[in-house]
C-alpha positions in Angstrom: -62.6 127.8 46.5 -59.2 126.4 45.6 -58.3 123.0 46.9 -55.0 121.1 46.6 -55.4 117.3 46.9 -52.4 115.1 47.7 -52.0 111.3 47.6 -48.6 110.4 49.1 -48.8 106.6 48.9 -48.3 104.2 46.0 -48.1 106.1 42.7 -48.2 109.4 44.4 -50.2 112.3 42.8 -51.3 115.9 43.3 -54.4 117.7 42.0 -56.0 121.1 42.2 -59.7 122.0 41.9 -61.4 125.4 41.7 -65.0 125.7 42.8 -65.6 122.0 42.4 -63.9 121.6 39.0 -60.7 119.5 38.7 -58.2 121.7 36.9 -55.1 119.5 37.0 -53.8 116.2 38.3 -50.3 114.8 37.9 -48.4 111.7 39.0 -45.0 112.2 40.6 -43.7 109.4 38.5 -44.1 111.4 35.3 -41.7 114.1 36.6 -39.1 112.0 38.5 -39.3 109.2 35.9 -39.6 106.4 38.6 -42.6 104.2 37.8 -45.2 103.8 40.6 -43.1 106.1 42.8 -44.3 106.1 46.4 -43.8 109.1 48.7 -44.6 112.7 49.0 -45.3 114.2 45.5 -43.4 117.5 46.0 -42.7 118.0 42.3 -46.2 117.2 41.2 -47.6 119.7 43.8 -45.3 122.5 42.4 -46.1 121.5 38.8 -49.9 121.6 39.6 -49.6 125.1 41.0 -47.6 126.2 38.0 -50.1 124.8 35.5 -53.0 126.4 37.2 -51.1 129.6 37.8 -52.1 129.6 41.4 -49.9 130.9 44.2 -49.6 128.8 47.4 -51.2 131.8 49.2 -54.4 131.4 47.1 -54.9 127.8 48.3 -57.9 127.6 50.6 -57.3 124.0 51.8 -54.8 121.2 51.4 -56.3 117.7 51.8 -54.0 114.7 52.2 -55.7 111.5 51.2 -55.3 108.8 54.0 -55.0 109.2 57.7 -52.6 106.4 58.0 -49.2 106.2 56.3 -49.6 103.7 53.5 -47.3 100.7 53.5 -44.8 100.2 50.8 -45.0 97.2 48.5 -42.3 95.4 50.6 -44.2 96.2 53.8 -47.5 95.1 52.3 -46.2 91.6 51.4 -44.5 91.2 54.7 -40.9 91.4 53.6 -40.2 94.6 55.6 -41.5 95.8 59.0 -44.8 97.8 58.8 -46.6 99.2 61.8 -49.9 98.5 60.1 -49.1 94.8 59.3 -47.4 94.3 62.6 -50.3 95.8 64.5 -52.7 93.6 62.7 -50.6 90.5 63.7 -50.8 91.6 67.4 -54.5 92.2 67.1 -55.0 88.7 65.6 -53.0 87.2 68.5 -54.9 88.9 71.3 -58.5 89.6 70.0 -61.3 87.1 69.4 -61.6 85.9 65.8 -65.2 87.4 65.7 -63.7 90.8 66.6 -61.0 90.6 64.0 -63.5 89.6 61.3 -65.7 92.6 62.2 -65.2 96.4 61.8 -65.1 97.0 65.6 -61.3 97.2 65.9 -60.8 99.5 62.8 -61.5 103.0 64.3 -59.2 102.3 67.3 -56.4 101.0 65.0 -56.7 103.9 62.7 -56.6 106.4 65.6 -53.5 104.7 67.0 -51.8 104.4 63.6 -52.5 107.9 62.5 -50.3 109.1 65.4 -47.4 107.7 63.5 -48.3 109.5 60.2 -45.3 111.4 58.9 -46.9 114.8 59.4 -43.9 116.9 60.3 -42.3 116.6 56.9 -45.6 117.5 55.3 -46.1 120.5 57.4 -42.6 121.7 56.8 -42.9 121.4 53.1 -46.1 123.5 53.0 -44.6 126.0 55.5 -41.8 126.6 53.1 -44.3 127.0 50.3 -46.2 129.5 52.4 -49.3 127.4 53.3 -49.9 127.4 57.1 -50.6 124.2 59.1 -54.2 125.2 59.8 -55.0 124.8 56.1 -53.9 121.2 56.0 -56.2 118.2 56.8 -56.0 114.4 56.5 -59.1 112.7 55.0 -60.3 109.1 55.1 -58.9 106.9 52.3 -62.1 105.3 51.2 -64.1 108.6 51.4 -61.5 110.1 49.0 -62.1 107.2 46.6 -65.9 107.8 46.9 -65.6 111.5 46.4 -63.5 111.1 43.3 -66.6 109.7 41.5 -68.4 113.0 42.0 -66.3 114.3 39.1 -68.1 112.4 36.4 -69.7 112.9 33.0 -73.3 113.5 34.3 -72.9 115.5 37.4 -74.0 114.4 40.9 -77.5 113.0 41.8 -79.0 111.7 44.9 -80.0 108.7 42.8 -76.3 107.5 42.8 -74.9 104.5 44.6 -71.1 104.8 45.3 -69.0 101.7 45.8 -65.3 101.5 46.6 -63.2 98.3 46.6 -59.4 98.1 46.9 -56.6 96.4 48.8 -56.8 98.5 51.9 -56.8 102.1 53.1 -57.2 103.5 56.6 -58.3 100.0 57.9 -60.9 99.3 55.3 -61.0 97.6 51.9 -64.5 98.3 50.6 -67.5 100.6 51.2 -71.1 101.2 50.2 -72.2 104.8 50.1 -75.1 107.0 48.9 -75.4 110.7 48.2 -77.5 113.1 50.2 -77.6 116.7 49.0 -74.1 116.4 47.4 -72.6 114.8 50.5 -71.6 111.1 50.9 -73.2 109.0 53.5 -71.6 105.6 54.4 -73.9 102.7 54.6 -71.4 99.9 55.2 -67.7 99.1 55.1 -65.5 96.0 54.9 -62.3 95.9 57.0 -58.9 95.2 55.4 -58.9 91.8 57.1 -61.7 90.8 54.7 -60.1 92.3 51.6 -60.7 91.0 48.1 -58.0 93.3 46.8 -55.5 91.8 49.2 -56.2 88.3 47.9 -55.7 89.3 44.3 -52.4 91.0 45.1 -51.0 88.1 47.1 -52.2 85.8 44.3 -50.2 88.0 41.9 -47.1 87.5 44.0 -47.8 83.7 44.1 -47.6 83.8 40.3 -44.2 85.4 40.6 -45.5 88.8 39.3 -45.2 92.2 41.0 -48.0 92.8 43.5 -49.6 96.3 43.5 -48.6 96.5 39.8 -49.0 93.4 37.7 -52.6 92.5 38.7 -53.6 93.5 35.2 -51.3 90.9 33.8 -53.1 88.2 35.8 -56.4 89.4 34.4 -55.0 89.3 30.9 -53.6 85.9 31.4 -56.8 84.5 32.9 -58.6 84.7 29.5 -56.4 81.9 28.1 -57.6 79.3 30.6 -60.6 77.1 30.0 -63.4 77.0 32.6 -63.4 73.2 32.9 -59.7 73.5 34.0 -60.1 76.4 36.5 -63.5 75.7 38.1 -62.1 73.6 40.9 -59.7 76.4 41.7 -62.5 78.9 41.7 -64.6 76.8 44.1 -61.7 76.3 46.5 -61.0 80.0 46.6 -64.7 80.7 47.2 -65.1 78.1 49.9 -61.8 78.6 51.7 -60.5 82.1 51.0 -63.2 84.8 50.5 -66.9 85.2 49.9 -69.7 87.7 50.4 -70.6 87.7 54.1 -73.8 85.6 54.5 -74.8 87.6 57.6 -74.2 91.0 55.9 -74.5 91.0 52.1 -72.7 94.5 51.9 -69.5 93.1 53.2 -66.8 90.6 52.0 -65.7 87.9 54.4 -62.2 86.4 54.8 -62.7 82.6 55.2 -59.0 81.7 55.3 -58.1 83.4 58.6 -54.8 84.5 56.9 -53.1 87.8 56.2 -49.7 88.8 54.7 -47.1 86.0 54.9 -49.7 83.5 56.2 -51.7 84.1 53.0 -48.7 83.2 50.9 -48.1 80.1 52.8 -51.6 78.9 52.3 -51.6 79.7 48.6 -48.4 77.7 48.2 -49.8 74.8 50.2 -53.1 74.7 48.3 -52.0 75.5 44.7 -48.3 74.6 44.2 -48.1 72.7 41.0 -51.2 74.3 39.5 -50.9 75.6 36.0 -50.4 79.3 36.1 -53.1 80.2 33.6 -55.6 78.0 35.3 -54.9 79.6 38.7 -55.3 83.0 37.1 -58.6 81.9 35.5 -60.0 80.7 38.9 -58.9 83.9 40.6 -60.4 86.0 37.9 -63.7 84.2 38.0 -63.8 84.5 41.8 -63.3 88.3 41.5 -65.9 88.7 38.9 -68.6 86.6 40.7 -68.0 88.4 44.0 -68.1 91.9 42.5 -71.3 91.1 40.6 -73.0 89.9 43.8 -71.6 92.8 45.8 -73.0 95.3 43.3 -76.4 93.6 43.1 -76.7 93.5 46.8 -75.8 97.2 47.2 -78.2 98.2 44.4 -81.0 96.3 46.2 -80.2 97.7 49.6 -80.0 101.3 48.4 -82.7 100.9 45.8 -80.6 102.6 43.2 -79.5 101.8 39.6 -77.0 104.6 39.0 -73.7 103.2 40.2 -70.4 105.1 40.6 -67.3 103.0 41.4 -63.7 103.7 42.5 -60.8 101.8 44.1 -58.1 99.6 42.6 -60.2 96.5 42.3 -62.3 98.3 39.7 -59.3 98.6 37.5 -60.3 95.0 36.6 -62.0 95.7 33.3 -63.3 92.2 32.8 -65.2 92.3 36.1 -66.5 95.7 35.1 -67.7 94.2 31.8 -69.8 91.6 33.6 -71.2 94.2 35.9 -72.3 96.2 32.9 -73.8 93.2 31.1 -75.2 91.2 34.0 -76.8 93.7 36.4 -79.7 96.1 36.1 -77.4 99.1 36.3 -78.8 102.0 34.2 -75.7 104.2 34.4 -72.2 103.0 35.3 -69.3 105.3 36.0 -66.0 103.9 37.1 -63.5 106.7 37.8 -60.7 106.6 35.2 -57.5 105.1 36.6 -59.5 104.5 39.8 -56.7 103.0 41.9 -55.0 105.1 44.7 -53.5 107.6 42.2 -57.0 109.1 41.8 -57.3 109.8 45.5 -55.7 113.3 45.1 -58.8 114.1 42.9 -61.0 112.6 45.6 -59.2 114.7 48.2 -60.0 117.8 46.2 -63.6 116.9 46.1 -63.7 116.0 49.8 -62.2 119.4 50.6 -64.6 121.3 48.4 -67.5 119.5 50.0 -66.1 120.3 53.5 -65.7 124.0 52.7 -69.3 124.1 51.3 -70.5 122.5 54.5 -68.8 125.1 56.6 -70.6 127.8 54.6 -73.9 125.9 54.7 -73.9 125.5 51.0 -74.7 122.5 48.8 -71.6 121.6 46.8 -71.8 121.9 43.1 -69.3 119.5 41.6 -68.5 120.2 38.0 -68.7 117.5 35.3 -65.6 115.8 34.2 -65.1 117.0 30.7 -62.0 114.9 30.0 -59.0 113.5 31.8 -56.3 115.5 30.0 -55.1 117.2 33.2 -51.3 117.4 32.8 -48.9 119.8 31.2 -48.9 121.0 27.6 -45.8 122.0 25.6 -45.8 124.6 22.8 -44.3 124.0 19.4 -41.6 126.6 20.4 -40.5 124.5 23.4 -40.6 121.4 21.3 -38.5 123.0 18.5 -36.0 124.3 21.2 -35.6 120.7 22.5 -35.1 119.3 19.0 -32.6 122.0 18.0 -30.6 121.4 21.2 -30.7 117.6 21.1 -27.3 115.9 20.9 -28.9 113.0 19.0 -29.1 113.0 15.2 -32.8 113.3 14.3 -34.6 114.2 11.1 -37.6 116.3 11.7 -40.0 118.4 9.6 -42.8 120.8 10.6 -46.2 119.7 9.5 -49.0 122.3 9.5 -51.7 119.6 9.6 -49.8 117.0 11.6 -52.9 114.9 12.3 -53.7 114.4 8.7 -50.1 113.6 7.9 -50.0 111.0 10.7 -53.2 109.5 9.6 -51.8 108.9 6.1 -48.7 107.3 7.5 -50.7 105.1 9.8 -52.8 104.0 6.8 -49.6 102.9 5.0 -48.7 100.7 8.0 -46.3 102.9 10.0 -46.3 102.7 13.8 -46.1 106.2 15.2 -45.9 107.7 18.7 -48.1 110.7 19.3 -47.2 113.5 21.7 -49.8 116.3 21.6 -51.7 118.6 23.9 -52.1 118.1 27.6 -50.9 114.9 29.2 -53.5 112.3 30.3 -53.9 111.6 34.0 -53.5 108.0 35.2 -52.6 104.6 33.8 -54.2 104.9 30.4 -52.9 106.6 27.3 -55.8 108.4 25.6 -54.2 109.7 22.4 -52.0 112.5 23.7 -49.1 110.3 24.9 -49.8 107.2 22.8 -48.3 104.8 20.3 -50.7 104.4 17.4 -51.1 101.8 14.7 -53.5 100.4 12.1 -55.7 98.1 14.1 -56.2 95.7 11.1 -52.5 95.1 10.9 -51.9 91.7 12.5 -48.1 92.3 12.6 -48.5 95.5 14.7 -49.0 93.5 17.9 -45.8 91.6 17.5 -43.7 94.6 16.4 -44.9 96.8 19.3 -44.5 94.0 21.8 -41.0 93.0 20.8 -39.4 96.2 19.5 -41.1 98.9 21.5 -43.1 97.8 24.6 -40.9 94.9 25.5 -43.7 93.3 27.6 -45.4 89.9 28.2 -46.6 88.3 25.0 -50.1 87.5 26.3 -51.0 91.1 27.1 -53.6 92.6 24.8 -53.6 96.1 23.3 -56.5 98.6 23.5 -58.0 100.7 20.8 -59.6 104.1 20.3 -62.9 104.0 18.5 -64.9 106.9 17.1 -68.1 107.3 19.1 -70.1 107.3 15.8 -68.6 104.0 14.8 -68.8 102.1 18.1 -71.8 100.1 17.0 -69.7 98.6 14.2 -67.3 97.1 16.7 -68.8 96.8 20.2 -71.7 95.1 21.7 -73.0 98.0 23.9 -76.8 97.5 24.2 -77.1 100.0 27.1 -75.1 102.5 25.1 -72.8 103.2 28.0 -70.1 105.8 27.3 -66.6 104.5 27.7 -64.0 107.3 27.1 -61.4 106.2 29.6 -60.4 102.5 28.8 -62.0 101.4 32.1 -64.8 99.3 30.6 -64.5 96.2 28.5 -66.9 95.0 25.7 -67.8 92.0 23.7 -67.2 92.7 20.0 -68.9 92.2 16.7 -67.9 90.0 13.8 -66.6 93.1 11.9 -64.3 94.0 14.9 -62.6 90.7 14.5 -61.3 91.8 11.0 -61.1 95.6 11.1 -59.7 96.1 14.6 -58.3 92.7 15.5 -55.0 94.0 16.8 -56.9 96.2 19.3 -58.7 93.2 20.8 -57.6 90.6 23.4 -55.9 88.0 21.2 -57.8 85.1 22.8 -61.3 86.1 24.0 -61.6 88.9 21.4 -63.0 91.5 23.9 -62.0 95.1 23.6 -61.1 97.7 26.3 -61.8 100.8 24.2 -61.5 104.5 24.4 -64.8 105.5 22.8 -63.9 109.0 21.5 -66.3 111.9 21.3 -65.1 114.8 19.3 -65.6 117.1 22.3 -63.1 115.1 24.4 -60.2 115.5 22.1 -60.9 117.3 18.8 -57.5 116.9 17.2 -57.2 113.2 18.0 -60.7 112.7 16.7 -59.8 114.5 13.5 -56.8 112.2 13.0 -58.9 109.1 13.3 -61.6 110.6 11.0 -58.9 111.2 8.4 -57.6 107.6 8.9 -61.2 106.4 8.4 -61.5 108.4 5.1 -58.5 106.5 3.8 -59.1 103.0 5.2 -62.8 102.8 6.1 -61.8 101.9 9.7 -63.0 104.3 12.4 -60.5 103.2 15.0 -56.8 102.9 15.9 -54.7 100.6 18.0 -53.7 102.8 20.9 -51.1 101.8 23.6 -49.2 104.0 26.1 -46.1 105.9 24.9 -43.5 104.3 27.1 -41.1 101.3 27.3 -42.3 98.6 29.6 -41.2 99.5 33.2 -41.1 103.3 32.5 -43.8 105.8 33.2 -45.7 107.4 30.3 -43.7 110.2 28.7 -44.3 113.6 30.0 -42.0 116.1 28.3 -40.5 116.4 24.8 -37.2 115.2 26.2 -38.9 112.0 27.5 -40.5 111.5 24.1 -37.2 111.8 22.3 -35.4 109.5 24.7 -38.1 106.8 24.4 -37.9 107.0 20.6 -34.2 106.5 20.8 -34.2 103.7 23.4 -36.9 101.7 21.6 -37.6 100.1 18.2 -39.9 103.1 17.4 -39.0 104.8 14.1 -41.5 107.7 14.0 -42.7 110.3 16.5 -45.3 113.1 16.0 -44.0 115.6 18.5 -46.4 118.6 18.5 -46.4 119.7 14.9 -43.0 118.1 14.2 -42.7 114.7 12.6 -39.5 113.2 13.9 -37.6 110.2 12.4 -34.4 108.4 13.4 -31.6 109.1 11.0 
């Protein structure tokens, strides 16, 4: 069974699965070079078909993730007209407060709003490809989030609890689910009116950052604030903005009565003049405390200790760290890059489950072996690009490029690495990465100022060999963390050997714990670096200039080298230097 999954909202993506195994997944932004591009991912769909060598006629089902057209960033924050936001305003004006606070209105609103979904353009696109309308369905947003987690490192089990938390999708902002014979059963949902993700995004805008994008910057900033300075902010947010619903511990509850522009007005009234880092600290503590309670409540209600999570709020790695350390969870899987971009993968899994149901079969979702799901470029293609480049570049072919790069890194060079298949999602995992010696204190400043050109307080991440993780990370439950979605407290040794790969203030680490099987060549590179330096880790940040998508093609890599302060690029087996 061949399924094409499509997410046509914020950071649009396409994915293809075959018999329950995800074969490819690509963000449209990587191809059209417009970061966080929202719209129909036509190029990503065609590229996915090309990578998997599948013709449109072979596709058994197309699943579009979300029944309602997602609002743009401008519509979300109330600066442009949005049917969803406008409809919510009307509902607030005419319905009792108790109804708005409940889930009662959501199915009717979704049914009404789905009629305005831009389906004609979608049907026309697939008709031109050769895929008929009867093979296209629209799936629930939060079910797609939940189904994405069934592609995980262990396989599926009826012992799993599945949680989703985000800003909003198809009228909801969170859900509690369980598995029954490979199919997801919804236990409870929280409406978008009671959204924790909404609050975090509006708070991001309140701090003059970009909502639906810079929430990670707020999280990074929060670590610099002291608890005695932000505790009052936390208490006010908990008492007047949002909490766990006392009458239903599996739901969040909006205490403010506000939404969209009204939310911003209240934030300005309550917190104008508050120091920005203290406000971030209070908001972050609120998020962490609520998520811990939510997870604990759901684990108790479902009587399960294996927890799978998805949705944009779980991109908050500091909250994930506390869930890992402070709950009884035995296994914790948070889908890599679990915001809406992963819903094309969830759509694939939803579609596969549906086709199995039609055949009266139990779906057999395949394990997620890694997240390198994009395109790969041969040395021949790379050489052709270099030979035909108008820029003056010096390059040499290195038979053992990984050992060569390891030696250069050990000497202190900062090197971009372009190798193998492109990673899916927001995190660079070695194949489209900028690498440096993690013990080099100057690397953070050089990368920030000359290459990344981003906010000074933002930390870098690191890749740590799985066999050396105990040297650097406090991981008593021995959770695997191959996707930079979990955060850890660190050891005294980490504060010397991999200091540049830690948060500069609280010294936590958001690692890629690398098993050899996940990426053999990258693993070999770090092993060689360790043989020279004794350090089994590298500083690893995404190969892009701040504001650009990660590089996809050799051309992107060369242009980023030239536009930035980078000096060196490992491009396939070619080592490239500026002249």
